[in-house]
Backbone as a printed PyTorch tensor [residue, N CA C, xyz], in Angstrom:
tensor([[[ -66.3290, -295.6580,   60.7140],
         [ -66.5940, -295.1600,   62.0480],
         [ -65.3020, -294.6720,   62.7060]],

        [[ -64.2000, -295.3560,   62.4410],
         [ -62.9210, -294.9810,   63.0250],
         [ -62.4690, -293.6070,   62.5430]],

        [[ -62.7090, -293.3280,   61.2540],
         [ -62.3360, -292.0330,   60.6860],
         [ -63.0890, -290.9070,   61.3830]],

        [[ -64.3770, -291.1010,   61.6300],
         [ -65.2010, -290.0870,   62.2980],
         [ -64.6940, -289.8340,   63.7120]],

        [[ -64.3300, -290.8980,   64.4330],
         [ -63.8080, -290.7370,   65.7980],
         [ -62.4910, -289.9630,   65.7730]],

        [[ -61.6240, -290.3340,   64.8380],
         [ -60.3480, -289.6300,   64.7250],
         [ -60.5560, -288.1630,   64.3810]],

        [[ -61.5050, -287.8870,   63.5030],
         [ -61.7930, -286.5180,   63.1010],
         [ -62.2940, -285.6920,   64.2840]],

        [[ -63.2250, -286.2650,   65.0420],
         [ -63.7610, -285.5630,   66.2220],
         [ -62.6530, -285.3480,   67.2500]],

        [[ -61.8220, -286.3460,   67.4370],
         [ -60.7040, -286.2400,   68.3920],
         [ -59.7250, -285.1430,   67.9560]],

        [[ -59.4100, -285.0890,   66.6400],
         [ -58.5060, -284.0610,   66.1300],
         [ -59.1020, -282.6660,   66.2770]],

        [[ -60.3930, -282.5280,   65.9970],
         [ -61.0470, -281.2270,   66.1330],
         [ -61.0510, -280.7840,   67.5860]],

        [[ -61.3550, -281.7090,   68.5000],
         [ -61.3670, -281.3700,   69.9280],
         [ -59.9700, -280.9580,   70.3920]],

        [[ -58.9600, -281.6550,   69.9150],
         [ -57.5910, -281.2950,   70.2730],
         [ -57.2450, -279.9130,   69.7430]],

        [[ -57.6520, -279.6290,   68.5120],
         [ -57.3930, -278.3120,   67.9270],
         [ -58.0860, -277.2050,   68.6870]],

        [[ -59.3120, -277.4560,   69.1320],
         [ -60.0510, -276.4460,   69.8990],
         [ -59.3690, -276.1840,   71.2320]],

        [[ -58.9600, -277.2530,   71.9280],
         [ -58.3050, -277.0950,   73.2340],
         [ -56.9760, -276.3690,   73.0750]],

        [[ -56.1760, -276.7670,   72.0920],
         [ -54.8840, -276.1170,   71.8670],
         [ -55.1030, -274.6650,   71.4640]],

        [[ -56.1010, -274.4060,   70.6200],
         [ -56.4060, -273.0410,   70.2130],
         [ -56.8220, -272.1730,   71.3790]],

        [[ -57.5830, -272.7220,   72.2950],
         [ -57.9940, -271.9480,   73.4700],
         [ -56.8090, -271.6470,   74.3820]],

        [[ -55.9200, -272.6180,   74.5190],
         [ -54.7530, -272.4050,   75.3840],
         [ -53.7980, -271.3920,   74.7580]],

        [[ -53.4910, -271.5680,   73.4760],
         [ -52.5510, -270.6790,   72.8110],
         [ -53.1570, -269.2950,   72.5980]],

        [[ -54.4480, -269.2260,   72.2560],
         [ -55.0930, -267.9700,   71.9410],
         [ -55.4150, -267.0940,   73.1420]],

        [[ -55.1830, -267.5900,   74.3660],
         [ -55.5000, -266.8020,   75.5590],
         [ -54.4050, -265.8230,   75.9320]],

        [[ -53.2080, -266.0360,   75.4580],
         [ -52.0850, -265.1790,   75.8170],
         [ -51.4130, -264.6520,   74.5470]],

        [[ -50.5980, -263.6400,   74.7260],
         [ -49.8090, -263.1370,   73.6100],
         [ -48.7410, -264.1740,   73.2990]],

        [[ -48.6680, -264.6030,   72.0340],
         [ -47.7360, -265.6530,   71.6470],
         [ -46.8240, -265.1510,   70.5350]],

        [[ -45.5270, -265.3780,   70.6820],
         [ -44.5600, -265.0520,   69.6330],
         [ -44.1720, -266.3680,   68.9680]],

        [[ -44.3560, -266.4420,   67.6490],
         [ -44.0660, -267.6730,   66.9290],
         [ -42.5640, -267.8490,   66.7850]],

        [[ -42.0160, -268.9900,   67.2420],
         [ -40.5630, -269.2010,   67.2020],
         [ -40.0440, -269.5650,   65.8070]],

        [[ -40.9010, -270.1460,   64.9610],
         [ -40.4910, -270.5490,   63.6110],
         [ -41.5700, -270.1310,   62.6190]],

        [[ -41.2490, -270.1670,   61.3150],
         [ -42.2490, -269.8840,   60.2870],
         [ -43.3250, -270.9640,   60.3400]],

        [[ -44.6010, -270.5580,   60.2050],
         [ -45.7110, -271.5090,   60.2670],
         [ -46.7450, -271.1620,   59.2050]],

        [[ -47.6130, -272.1250,   58.9150],
         [ -48.7480, -271.9120,   58.0310],
         [ -49.9910, -272.2600,   58.8250]],

        [[ -50.9720, -271.3470,   58.8620],
         [ -52.2280, -271.5810,   59.5690],
         [ -53.3310, -271.8350,   58.5440]],

        [[ -54.2160, -272.8090,   58.8650],
         [ -55.3770, -273.0840,   58.0240],
         [ -56.6090, -273.0140,   58.9070]],

        [[ -57.8070, -272.8820,   58.3240],
         [ -59.0230, -272.8480,   59.1340],
         [ -59.1760, -274.1320,   59.9440]],

        [[ -59.6370, -274.0050,   61.1830],
         [ -59.7470, -275.1530,   62.0830],
         [ -60.6930, -276.2190,   61.5440]],

        [[ -61.7780, -275.8120,   60.8820],
         [ -62.7270, -276.8160,   60.3920],
         [ -62.1690, -277.6180,   59.2180]],

        [[ -61.0220, -277.2070,   58.6710],
         [ -60.4080, -277.9490,   57.5760],
         [ -59.1090, -278.6190,   58.0110]],

        [[ -58.9630, -278.8610,   59.3090],
         [ -57.7360, -279.4480,   59.8230],
         [ -57.4820, -280.8340,   59.2280]],

        [[ -58.5480, -281.5560,   58.9020],
         [ -58.3770, -282.8840,   58.3090],
         [ -57.7670, -282.8140,   56.9090]],

        [[ -57.6870, -281.6130,   56.3200],
         [ -57.1700, -281.4480,   54.9680],
         [ -55.6920, -281.0840,   54.9390]],

        [[ -54.9570, -281.4330,   55.9580],
         [ -53.5390, -281.0860,   55.9850],
         [ -52.8480, -281.6430,   54.7410]],

        [[ -53.2720, -282.8070,   54.2640],
         [ -52.7000, -283.3850,   53.0580],
         [ -53.3360, -282.7990,   51.8050]],

        [[ -54.5530, -282.2100,   51.9290],
         [ -55.2600, -281.6500,   50.7810],
         [ -54.9810, -280.1620,   50.6390]],

        [[ -55.9280, -279.4680,   50.0050],
         [ -55.7930, -278.0370,   49.7990],
         [ -56.9140, -277.3160,   50.5380]],

        [[ -56.6170, -276.6650,   51.6590],
         [ -57.6540, -275.9320,   52.3880],
         [ -58.0760, -274.6650,   51.6340]],

        [[ -59.2260, -274.1040,   52.0250],
         [ -59.7570, -272.9340,   51.3190],
         [ -58.9120, -271.6890,   51.5560]],

        [[ -58.1620, -271.6500,   52.6470],
         [ -57.3670, -270.4710,   52.9630],
         [ -56.1280, -270.8930,   53.7500]],

        [[ -55.0090, -270.2700,   53.4620],
         [ -53.7820, -270.5060,   54.2050],
         [ -53.1710, -269.1640,   54.5610]],

        [[ -52.6210, -269.0600,   55.7700],
         [ -51.9730, -267.8300,   56.2080],
         [ -50.5400, -268.1660,   56.5840]],

        [[ -49.5890, -267.4730,   55.9750],
         [ -48.1740, -267.6690,   56.2830],
         [ -47.8110, -266.7890,   57.4650]],

        [[ -47.2430, -267.3790,   58.4990],
         [ -46.8520, -266.6490,   59.7060],
         [ -45.3350, -266.7010,   59.8040]],

        [[ -44.6900, -265.5390,   59.7570],
         [ -43.2340, -265.4800,   59.8210],
         [ -42.7720, -265.6240,   61.2630]],

        [[ -41.5920, -266.1600,   61.4410],
         [ -41.0100, -266.2970,   62.7700],
         [ -40.8550, -264.9100,   63.3910]],

        [[ -41.2370, -264.7780,   64.6490],
         [ -41.1230, -263.5070,   65.3490],
         [ -42.4140, -262.7130,   65.3720]],

        [[ -43.4130, -263.0960,   64.5480],
         [ -44.7030, -262.4030,   64.5900],
         [ -45.4310, -262.7810,   65.8720]],

        [[ -46.3430, -261.9190,   66.2920],
         [ -47.0260, -262.1000,   67.5640],
         [ -48.5120, -262.3310,   67.3440]],

        [[ -49.0620, -263.3180,   68.0530],
         [ -50.4960, -263.5660,   68.0770],
         [ -51.0470, -262.8890,   69.3210]],

        [[ -51.9780, -261.9460,   69.1230],
         [ -52.5610, -261.2050,   70.2410],
         [ -54.0450, -261.5240,   70.2890]],

        [[ -54.5570, -262.0120,   71.4400],
         [ -55.9940, -262.2750,   71.5350],
         [ -56.7780, -260.9660,   71.4890]],

        [[ -57.8160, -260.9290,   70.6550],
         [ -58.5850, -259.6950,   70.5190],
         [ -59.9630, -259.7980,   71.1360]],

        [[ -60.4750, -260.9970,   71.3080],
         [ -61.8270, -261.1270,   71.8270],
         [ -62.8500, -260.8050,   70.7550]],

        [[ -62.4120, -260.5770,   69.5400],
         [ -63.3280, -260.3810,   68.4380],
         [ -63.7160, -258.9480,   68.1450]],

        [[ -63.1230, -257.9880,   68.8280],
         [ -63.4690, -256.6050,   68.4840],
         [ -62.2270, -255.7240,   68.4900]],

        [[ -62.3400, -254.5770,   67.8670],
         [ -61.2070, -253.6880,   67.6870],
         [ -60.7940, -253.0240,   68.9910]],

        [[ -61.7370, -252.8120,   69.9050],
         [ -61.4150, -252.1650,   71.1820],
         [ -60.3990, -252.9900,   71.9650]],

        [[ -60.5610, -254.3170,   71.9440],
         [ -59.5860, -255.1670,   72.6300],
         [ -58.2180, -255.0490,   71.9810]],

        [[ -58.1880, -254.9270,   70.6770],
         [ -56.9220, -254.8300,   69.9570],
         [ -56.1570, -253.5860,   70.3800]],

        [[ -56.8560, -252.4590,   70.4970],
         [ -56.1720, -251.2310,   70.8890],
         [ -55.6930, -251.2960,   72.3300]],

        [[ -56.3440, -252.0880,   73.1600],
         [ -55.8960, -252.2520,   74.5440],
         [ -54.6300, -253.0960,   74.6230]],

        [[ -54.5370, -254.1220,   73.7650],
         [ -53.4390, -255.0760,   73.8390],
         [ -52.1850, -254.6330,   73.1010]],

        [[ -52.3070, -253.6680,   72.2040],
         [ -51.1430, -253.2630,   71.4150],
         [ -50.9130, -251.7770,   71.5150]],

        [[ -49.6630, -251.4080,   71.4750],
         [ -49.3060, -250.0050,   71.4100],
         [ -49.1400, -249.6600,   69.9400]],

        [[ -50.1760, -249.1040,   69.3330],
         [ -50.1930, -248.8550,   67.8890],
         [ -49.0910, -247.8800,   67.4840]],

        [[ -48.8270, -246.8740,   68.3080],
         [ -47.8110, -245.8810,   67.9700],
         [ -46.4250, -246.5050,   67.8930]],

        [[ -46.1730, -247.5130,   68.7360],
         [ -44.8530, -248.1410,   68.7440],
         [ -44.6540, -249.0230,   67.5170]],

        [[ -45.7330, -249.5670,   66.9780],
         [ -45.6270, -250.4850,   65.8500],
         [ -45.4070, -249.7390,   64.5450]],

        [[ -46.2110, -248.7040,   64.2920],
         [ -46.0930, -248.0120,   63.0120],
         [ -45.4190, -246.6550,   63.2050]],

        [[ -44.4240, -246.3600,   62.3900],
         [ -43.7630, -245.0600,   62.5110],
         [ -44.6810, -243.9500,   62.0340]],

        [[ -44.3200, -242.7530,   62.3470],
         [ -45.1170, -241.6070,   61.9190],
         [ -45.1880, -241.5770,   60.3990]],

        [[ -46.3500, -241.2610,   59.8770],
         [ -46.5370, -241.2480,   58.4280],
         [ -45.9660, -239.9820,   57.7940]],

        [[ -45.5420, -239.0330,   58.6110],
         [ -44.9770, -237.7980,   58.0940],
         [ -43.5390, -238.0460,   57.6550]],

        [[ -43.2770, -237.8480,   56.3760],
         [ -41.9410, -238.0840,   55.8340],
         [ -41.3930, -236.7540,   55.3260]],

        [[ -40.2020, -236.4060,   55.8160],
         [ -39.5760, -235.1700,   55.3580],
         [ -38.9470, -235.4070,   53.9900]],

        [[ -39.1960, -234.4970,   53.0780],
         [ -38.5960, -234.5950,   51.7490],
         [ -37.2490, -233.8840,   51.7820]],

        [[ -36.2270, -234.5750,   51.3070],
         [ -34.8820, -234.0050,   51.3120],
         [ -34.7190, -232.9810,   50.2040]],

        [[ -33.8880, -232.0040,   50.4550],
         [ -33.5670, -230.9880,   49.4600],
         [ -32.6450, -231.6220,   48.4170]],

        [[ -32.9280, -231.4110,   47.1310],
         [ -32.0620, -231.9960,   46.0960],
         [ -30.6440, -231.4170,   46.1640]],

        [[ -29.6770, -232.2610,   45.9100],
         [ -28.2820, -231.8160,   45.9080],
         [ -27.9910, -231.0520,   44.6230]],

        [[ -26.8030, -230.4670,   44.5560],
         [ -26.4070, -229.7470,   43.3350],
         [ -26.3980, -230.6950,   42.1480]],

        [[ -25.9250, -231.9050,   42.3380],
         [ -25.8850, -232.8970,   41.2600],
         [ -27.3080, -233.2390,   40.7960]],

        [[ -28.2540, -233.4210,   41.7340],
         [ -29.6270, -233.7220,   41.3600],
         [ -30.2390, -232.5910,   40.5400]],

        [[ -29.9630, -231.3740,   40.9430],
         [ -30.4990, -230.2300,   40.1950],
         [ -29.8440, -230.1450,   38.8060]],

        [[ -28.5580, -230.4580,   38.7040],
         [ -27.8230, -230.4340,   37.4320],
         [ -28.4000, -231.4790,   36.4730]],

        [[ -28.6150, -232.6940,   36.9610],
         [ -29.1060, -233.7800,   36.1170],
         [ -30.5380, -233.5140,   35.6680]],

        [[ -31.3050, -232.8300,   36.4810],
         [ -32.7040, -232.5600,   36.1680],
         [ -32.8710, -231.6120,   34.9740]],

        [[ -31.9000, -230.7360,   34.7680],
         [ -32.0030, -229.7500,   33.6910],
         [ -31.7460, -230.4220,   32.3410]],

        [[ -32.6200, -230.1300,   31.3880],
         [ -32.5510, -230.7550,   30.0760],
         [ -31.2790, -230.3780,   29.3130]],

        [[ -30.8180, -229.1450,   29.4830],
         [ -29.6380, -228.6780,   28.7320],
         [ -28.3550, -229.4020,   29.1460]],

        [[ -28.3220, -230.0060,   30.3270],
         [ -27.1190, -230.6780,   30.8300],
         [ -27.0550, -232.1610,   30.4780]],

        [[ -28.0950, -232.7110,   29.8940],
         [ -28.1440, -234.1500,   29.6210],
         [ -27.2830, -234.4910,   28.4130]],

        [[ -26.4610, -235.5330,   28.5820],
         [ -25.6060, -236.0390,   27.5080],
         [ -26.0060, -237.5050,   27.3010]],

        [[ -26.2860, -237.8620,   26.0460],
         [ -26.7540, -239.2050,   25.7420],
         [ -25.7030, -239.9940,   24.9800]],

        [[ -25.7190, -241.3150,   25.1440],
         [ -24.8620, -242.2080,   24.3700],
         [ -25.5540, -242.4620,   23.0280]],

        [[ -24.9020, -243.2160,   22.1470],
         [ -25.4760, -243.4830,   20.8230],
         [ -26.7550, -244.3170,   20.9050]],

        [[ -26.8570, -245.1630,   21.9300],
         [ -28.0520, -246.0000,   22.0450],
         [ -29.1870, -245.3090,   22.8110]],

        [[ -29.0230, -244.0320,   23.1510],
         [ -30.1070, -243.2560,   23.7430],
         [ -30.1370, -243.2010,   25.2590]],

        [[ -29.1720, -243.8310,   25.9010],
         [ -29.1360, -243.8040,   27.3730],
         [ -28.3140, -242.6060,   27.8410]],

        [[ -28.5870, -242.1760,   29.0800],
         [ -27.8080, -241.0660,   29.6290],
         [ -26.3740, -241.5020,   29.8800]],

        [[ -25.4270, -240.6550,   29.5220],
         [ -24.0100, -240.9360,   29.7500],
         [ -23.5820, -240.1780,   31.0090]],

        [[ -23.7390, -240.8310,   32.1400],
         [ -23.4600, -240.1910,   33.4230],
         [ -21.9760, -239.8960,   33.6170]],

        [[ -21.1240, -240.6820,   32.9830],
         [ -19.6860, -240.4610,   33.1170],
         [ -19.2990, -239.0910,   32.5260]],

        [[ -19.7900, -238.8090,   31.3250],
         [ -19.5010, -237.5170,   30.6890],
         [ -20.2170, -236.3800,   31.4160]],

        [[ -21.4210, -236.6600,   31.8850],
         [ -22.1620, -235.6300,   32.6350],
         [ -21.4240, -235.2610,   33.9200]],

        [[ -20.8440, -236.2680,   34.5800],
         [ -20.1080, -236.0080,   35.8220],
         [ -18.8760, -235.1570,   35.5430]],

        [[ -18.1800, -235.4370,   34.4400],
         [ -17.0050, -234.6280,   34.0850],
         [ -17.3970, -233.1850,   33.8160]],

        [[ -18.5040, -233.0030,   33.0950],
         [ -18.9720, -231.6490,   32.7940],
         [ -19.4210, -230.9400,   34.0740]],

        [[ -20.0080, -231.6730,   34.9720],
         [ -20.4660, -231.1020,   36.2430],
         [ -19.2740, -230.6500,   37.0850]],

        [[ -18.2100, -231.4670,   37.1030],
         [ -17.0170, -231.1110,   37.8830],
         [ -16.3080, -229.8900,   37.3150]],

        [[ -16.3540, -229.7410,   35.9960],
         [ -15.7010, -228.6060,   35.3640],
         [ -16.3760, -227.2800,   35.7110]],

        [[ -17.6750, -227.2830,   35.8060],
         [ -18.3020, -225.9930,   36.0930],
         [ -19.8020, -226.0550,   36.2480]],

        [[ -20.3290, -227.2140,   36.5600],
         [ -21.7770, -227.3230,   36.7520],
         [ -22.2100, -226.6110,   38.0180]],

        [[ -23.3950, -226.0200,   37.9540],
         [ -23.8690, -225.2630,   39.1220],
         [ -25.0240, -225.9700,   39.7720]]])
């Protein structure tokens, strides 16, 4: 009977703490591991799911739908633009890419030292 009382007391405490913490935006000060609330008694055992929370991550209350999430977060500020500019290859990159300029060592690897010397002499 004592175990059941302790279990109910722990669950009630978890619900109250969850309601207090989950009502505001919270930044975790240290690394934490979250488990499902209904398995709180299994802290010594193995719960069905564990989530690793890194220090500095933010808990944002969503209310259970995506519309609340977009209201609470500035999505543009979090993720950078997906457009990535491709850089123009340098003269060295173009030189190395050409098959006729490749110099190999005896074990079949590229010999960049000799290739660099040849490039400095007159590679285009």
